[in-house]
C-alpha positions, 0 to 999 in steps of 0.5 A, spaced: 875 342 663 878 348 659 878 350 652 880 345 646 880 344 639 882 339 634 885 339 628 884 332 626 880 326 629 884 320 630 880 317 623 882 323 619 889 323 621 890 315 620 887 317 613 892 323 612 898 318 614 895 312 609 893 316 603 897 313 597 896 319 592 900 325 595 896 330 592 890 327 596 894 327 602 896 334 601 889 337 600 886 333 606 892 336 610 890 343 607 883 342 609 886 341 617 889 348 616 883 351 614 879 348 620 885 350 625 885 357 623 877 357 623 877 354 630 882 359 633 878 365 629 871 362 633 874 363 640 877 370 638 870 372 636 866 368 642 871 371 647 869 378 644 862 376 645 863 374 652 865 382 654 859 384 650 854 380 654 858 382 660 857 389 659 850 388 658 849 384 664 853 390 668 848 395 665 842 391 667 844 389 674 845 397 675 839 399 671 843 404 667 838 404 662 842 404 656 840 401 649 843 395 648 846 397 641 850 403 646 852 398 651 860 398 650 864 395 656 869 401 657 863 406 658 859 401 662 865 401 667 866 409 667 859 410 669 859 413 676 854 408 679 859 402 677 865 406 678 863 407 685 864 399 686 870 394 686 868 392 679 872 396 675 878 395 680 876 387 678 877 388 671 883 392 672 886 386 676 885 381 671 886 385 665 893 382 663 890 375 664 884 376 660 888 380 655 882 384 653 886 389 648 889 383 644 883 380 643 879 386 641 884 387 636 884 380 634 877 380 633 877 386 628 882 383 624 878 376 624 871 380 622 873 385 618 879 383 614 878 375 615 885 375 617 888 371 623 895 373 626 898 367 627 905 367 624 907 360 626 900 357 623 902 361 617 909 359 616 907 351 616 901 353 612 907 356 607 911 350 607 905 346 605 903 350 600 910 350 597 909 342 596 903 343 593 905 348 588 911 344 587 907 338 586 902 341 581 908 343 576 911 336 576 908 331 572 908 326 578 906 329 585 911 326 590 909 331 596 914 329 600 914 332 607 907 332 609 908 327 615 913 333 618 908 338 616 902 334 620 907 334 626 908 341 625 901 342 625 900 338 631 905 341 635 902 348 634 895 346 636 897 343 642 901 349 644 895 353 642 891 349 646 895 350 652 895 358 651 887 358 650 886 354 655 890 358 660 886 364 658 879 360 658 881 359 666 883 366 667 876 368 664 872 363 668 876 366 675 874 373 673 867 371 671 866 367 678 869 374 682 865 378 677 858 375 678 860 375 686 860 382 686 854 383 681 850 379 686 853 383 692 850 389 688 843 386 687 843 384 694 844 391 697 839 394 691 834 389 694 835 390 701 837 383 703 
């Protein structure tokens, strides 16, 4: 299963490759860049939402009595009731795979600055923008190199899919262990 995002559908890819008007072809490809960027941003924001929901869940299981707006993962993990369990240790063991600090930073950049720190995607997009600008300055658009840019975009998407799929799998593995730990806490509290 895992995480997957796409840049173009097979129909969209065929349209890009078959368009005769280079300017139209370039605009279609520019839309694919925007779509790829949007999908990565949504994954980042969704992952950060996952950590917020996880903090809420832990707070509820331990009946910490915190108002929802005050629930923050680090504060919940530092709470003495939670700290006396294996849950903070579980987070520490999966810290590198979950990349919590990195995704928190990325989320803040995406939400507050609308900025996505993806140098590879930006480099390929700059090549596309150069072609578009060059064509705008010419009487007859040529747009040579668009197929190469499409291939670079596809390679980036495949690489990013592998990276995010690995992250997603790590998150599911962690979530499985966390839910088992929380079920144990609930069983202990309920005397079963």
